[in-house]
N, C-alpha and C positions, 0 to 999 in steps of 0.2 A: 497501270501499274508503279508501284512506288521499287523503284530501281536502284542499284548498286554496282559499282564493279571491283571486282576482287583479281591481284596479277598476281599468279599462278606459274613462277618460272619461268614467266619473256610470255606468259600463255593471258587471257582476259574469259571468262565466264560473266555473263548477268546474271544479278538475283533477285527475285521479287516475291512479294508477299501473297502466297499459297492461297489464293482466296480467301478465306476466314478461318484457317488455321491456324494463324499465331506465324507459323513457320516462315523461312524464309530459306526459298530453295533456287537452284540454281539451275539455270538456264540448259545446260546439257544433264540429262539424267542416265543412267547406268539398267539397259535393260540386258537382265540375265539369262534371258531362256535360253541362249546358244551354249551357256557355258556346258552343259554336259558334256558335249562334244568334242572337248579339251582338254591336255594334260590339269591334273589338279594344278601343280604348281604353276605352269602359264594362267589357270583363272585367278589363284592367290595373287600373282603379278599384276592383273588388268586392276583387280578389284583396287588395291592397295595405293595403284599407281594412279588410281582416279581418284582417291580422298586426299591423298598426299596433293590433288591438284585443283582441290575445289567442288569436284563433282560432289554433291552432297543428297542426293536423290537415287534408291536402288530401287529396282522396281523386279518383283518375278512372280512367280505362282506355283500354287501346290500342283500344276497339272505339269509344271516345266520337267518331268524327272526329275533328276535331284538336284535342280538348281539350288531351292531353298538349304538344301545342305550343303551344299558347296561355300555359301555364303555363308553358314553358321561358321564353317571351320576355316576361312578366311580371313572374316572381318567382323564377327563379334568380338574381340576386345576392342573394335573401335565405333561400340555402338551406339556413344553421344556424339559422333562427328558425323552420322547419316537420318537421314528421313528414309525409311522404313516402310515400301507398299511392296503387296503381295494379294493373293487372287482367291477366292473358294469360287468353285464349277459346279458343287453340290446346289441343289434346289430347294431342299429339307432339312428345317430346323435338324436334326437330327442329326443328318451326314455332315453338313456345313458346321455345326458345333463339334465335330471330332476330327474333322479338315482343320479347322482353326487350330486347336488342341496341338496338329502335329505340327503343323506349320510352326507354335510358335518352339517345338522341341526341336526341328529341324536347322529353326535358326540361330537358337541358341541364347533367345531372346526374354523377358520377359512379357514386353508388349511390341505391338506391331503399330508402327503410326495409320496404315491406311492398308484395313483391309478393304477388296473391289468385288462386289457380283462380278463372277468372272463370264462375258462371251454370251451377254443375254440379246441374241437378235430378234424374237419376235415375240409377241403378246402374250403365247399361252406360258414363254418361261421366264417371263415379267411375273407374270400374277401366281405364278405356284411358288416363284424365289418371294415377293411379295405377303402373299399370301398368310394366315395365320399356321405355326407351323412348317413356314416356309426360314429360308437361309436368311433372310432380314433378320428375321426375331434371334436368329442366331450370333450374327452381327451386334446389332442391339445390346442382346444379355452381353456381347463379350465387351461392348464399350461401357457399361454399367462396373462391371468388374476390373475394369482397368487394363485388360488383355490388348484392346485396341483403341486406339482414340478416335479416329477417322473411319468414316464408311461412305465406299463410292460406289463409282457402276463402270462396267465396260462395257463395248459392242462394237459391233463392222455397220448399223444400222442409223446413219446421224439425224436422221430426220424422226424417228422412236427416240433415238434417244434425249432428243431435243424434249417432246414428248415426257415422257417418266422423269425429268428431271426435274421440271415445271413441278412436282407433286410434294418438294420441299422433305425429301427424305435423305438425300444425300449432301454429302459435302466435296465430292468431286467425280471428274468424271473425263473419262479415259477413251479416247478416238484416235482412230485414223488422221493422220497429215499430212500428204506429199506432193508432189508436182506432179504424180499421177492421181492423187485422191486429195481433191480439194473440198471436197463436200460438207465438211462440218463447220463452214466458214459462212453456209450459205441462211441458219437455223440454229445450230448446237452451240456455235463459239458465244453467239451474241446472247443466246438464253443463261450458258450456264456467267457470263459476265455478269449479265443483270439478277442472277444469283449468289455473285459473291462468294464463287463457289472453286474449286481448286479445277485447273485444266490442262491437262495432261493428253500431249500429241506421240502417237506409236508412230515408229514403221516407218520413218522419213525415206528409206531406200526403201521400201516399199520389198521387206523380204530379201534385199540382194537382187533389185531388177534395177535400180533407178540409176543413172548418172549421169553429170558428173558429182562425185560425191560432195565436192563443200558447196556449189549448187544446192544438192536435195538435202543438205543440212539446213542450208542457211534458209529456204522457202518456210518451214514453219516456225522456225526463229524471228521470220518479219510478221510474225501476225501473233494475235492475240492471246497468244497462251504461256503459263509459265516453265514449264520445262518439256524438253522433246526428249521420250526414250526413245536410244540408237542403240542396238543389241552391237554387243563389242563384245569380244573374247581374248586380246590383245594391247600389250602397251602403248602398237603401235597404232592401232585400232581408237586406240584412247586420246592420241596424241594429234592423230588425225581430224578426229571428232571434233577436239576443243579447238584447234587452229583454224577449223572450219565456222566458227563463234567468233573468231581473235579479232576480226573491226567492225564497227557501226553498220547499220543497217543504212543507206539513204535511198532518199525514194526512187532514184534513177534504178537502183538495184533493184529494191521490191519490185515496180514497174514490170520490170526486166521478169525476171521470177514470176508474177503470178500471169501473165501474158505466156511464160510457157507454160505454167499449171492451164491455164486456159485451152491450150492443143492438147497437151497430152493427158487432161482429163476428158476427153469428148467420145471416151468409150464408155465414160457414166458408169461404171460395174462400181456398187460400195463395198466389193466382198463379202455381200450376205451368207452366199455359199448355199441360199438354196439350191441352188443347181446342181452342186459338187454333188451334195448330197443324194440327188437320184438318177448323176449319169448311172447308166451301165458300163460304163468302157470304162468305171472311174476315172476320167478326166479330169485335174484342177483345172475346170474353167473359168474360176477368178484370175489365177495366175497367167492364162493363156490372155484373158479380156483387158486387166488392166498393165500390162505389158503391150500388147499389140500395136497402140502409136506409139510407142518409145522405139518398139526393137523395130518398126516400119521405116520410122525416121533419123533413128540415131545408131544406137546400139546397149545391149545390154550388158553390167557388169558381169565378170568372167562365172559368178555363182548364177549368174537369170541363161547363161548360154549354156551352160553345166546342168540345168534344169531341163531345158528346153531338148538336147541330145540324149537325156535320161529316159524323155515323154514323149519323145520321138512318133515310137510304134501307134502309142495309144492316141496323138492327137489326129495323125494320118489315118488312123483305122474309123475317123469320123466317117468321114463322106462313104463309108464302104460297110456301113453299119442298118442293114435294112430296116432294122424295128422304128428308125428314126426319121427312116427317109420322106414318108407322107407329116407327118407330124413328131418333132425331136422333141422329149420328155422333157429338156434340160428348161426351154424356152416357157413354156406354160407357167412356172414355179416362179418367175421373175418379176420381182416387185415392181420394176421399171421398164417390161418391156421392150428390153434386148436384146440384138439376134446377134444369139449366141451362137446357134447353129453355126452362122455363116462365118462369124469370126473366129473361130476354132477351126472349120475345113479351109480360111484362108491361112491361117498358120500353117494349117500342115502341105501348101501347096508352097510357101517357103522350101523345102523338101528338095520338091521335085526338079 
């Protein structure tokens, strides 16, 4: 990758060519999914501080409540300063076309740099989106009209994404890469690199479960990705995330982080959510799976601890749920044949 450094108020970010797009993007991107949960003025301050300090990649989605509107209200007057990525979760041409138009209005912009086909996790969804009359057709049309510059895909199945991007239909791919989910390194990242695609890694903290934060941020930074989307909601969080990328990565640190990821990723869950969809107790099984090793070996971030406390009753109920005693509903749908019932019940016993 071609890289430069930029100094911003004593802090540095790496910049690289974003695949074959011709854009240079910052190694840290601003994930705007959680902005609807904070006051508008706080969101404005965080977004503008990010731009002031070198972050030039902003990621949102139509599905993130009013995140697009917050971005439009906060930084649309600085549109020339950042690469703007959003997503459509629709699968039909008609619905995706309407959603892209709404995104343009909400973001207060004439064009979106990157529209991603959002959250594609199984073959049927992929086929629907890519078929005649599918969402991809709407994205192509928007690209021809100058409303969209590039098209990407996002999902939670790195093995499937590696196959889908080989069809040469996308400019970019968005995937998990964290200390607890290192699986994109196996096939997906090498495939995207061969194809000259933009590579965007998301959820370095795995939704607020992984610590220490500096190591969690630096793990994807150590690998062959262009930008890392971290969900930030305050100036302090932006500062903390930028600071985590300040130092160059040396071989010793990379080896240490890779060893951590090998251990913490031993749960093998990709967060495809097939299991969560069939759980009658509505347990967010992927969150339990992904946090299981780090919860036992270290500790969780406050958000993770609060999540477990909030979901305590559901998790502890798993052991006594009669319909799943002989054959759990979750395990047969797992593509990776993981022992989910055992892991959930083991988490429940931590409350005993």
